[in-house]
C-alpha positions in Angstrom: 142.1 175.4 407.7 143.2 172.7 405.3 146.6 171.3 405.8 148.9 171.1 402.8 149.2 167.4 402.9 152.2 166.9 400.6 154.2 169.8 402.0 153.4 168.7 405.5 154.7 165.2 404.7 151.5 163.5 405.8 151.3 159.8 405.0 149.3 158.7 402.0 147.4 156.2 404.2 144.4 158.5 404.4 142.7 156.3 407.0 145.3 157.4 409.5 143.3 160.6 409.9 140.1 160.2 407.9 137.3 157.7 407.6 134.6 157.2 405.0 131.9 158.6 407.3 133.7 161.8 408.3 136.2 162.6 405.6 136.1 166.4 406.1 136.3 166.0 409.9 139.7 164.5 410.0 141.0 163.5 413.4 144.7 163.9 414.2 146.2 162.1 417.1 148.8 164.4 418.5 149.6 161.8 421.1 151.2 159.7 418.4 153.7 162.4 417.5 157.0 163.5 419.1 155.0 166.3 420.7 152.0 164.9 422.6 149.8 167.6 423.8 149.5 168.0 427.6 148.2 170.5 430.1 147.4 173.9 428.6 148.4 172.8 425.2 145.3 170.6 425.0 143.0 173.7 424.8 145.1 175.5 422.1 143.6 175.8 418.6 145.7 174.0 416.0 146.1 177.3 414.0 147.9 178.9 417.0 150.9 176.7 416.3 150.4 175.8 412.7 149.2 179.1 411.1 152.5 179.0 409.1 151.4 175.8 407.4 154.2 173.8 408.9 153.0 170.5 410.4 156.0 168.3 410.2 159.3 169.3 411.9 158.1 172.1 414.1 160.5 172.7 417.0 159.3 171.2 420.2 161.5 173.2 422.7 159.3 175.3 424.9 161.3 178.4 424.1 160.6 178.1 420.4 157.0 179.2 421.1 157.3 180.8 424.5 160.4 183.1 424.1 158.1 186.2 424.5 156.8 184.9 427.8 160.4 184.3 429.0 161.5 187.8 427.9 158.4 189.5 429.4 158.6 187.8 432.8 159.6 190.4 435.5 159.2 188.5 438.7 161.9 187.2 438.6 163.3 188.6 435.3 164.3 185.4 433.6 166.8 186.8 431.1 168.5 189.2 433.5 168.7 186.5 436.1 170.3 184.2 433.6 167.6 181.5 433.9 168.0 178.7 431.4 165.6 178.5 428.4 164.9 174.9 429.2 161.5 175.9 430.7 160.7 172.4 431.9 163.5 172.8 434.5 161.0 174.8 436.6 157.7 174.7 434.7 155.3 172.1 433.4 152.4 172.3 430.9 
């Protein structure tokens, strides 16, 4: 999937992600962002989070992507028990 560079607010310093020997195989360093990938996030395909074409300004709160997990959890039932949606209080990646 090609990222919409201008809409995603990518820099015009192409060498940040590309090089002259592998232009099409851009490498993006998620560790240099406000959401460095850790744990299970390392194995997730980019399109799982960016299929909407948004690359800049995605929410980074766990609940923004994992609300369904929170709602579906039955043991214990997170919503009914009034657990906070700050997942990192009890979980890690």
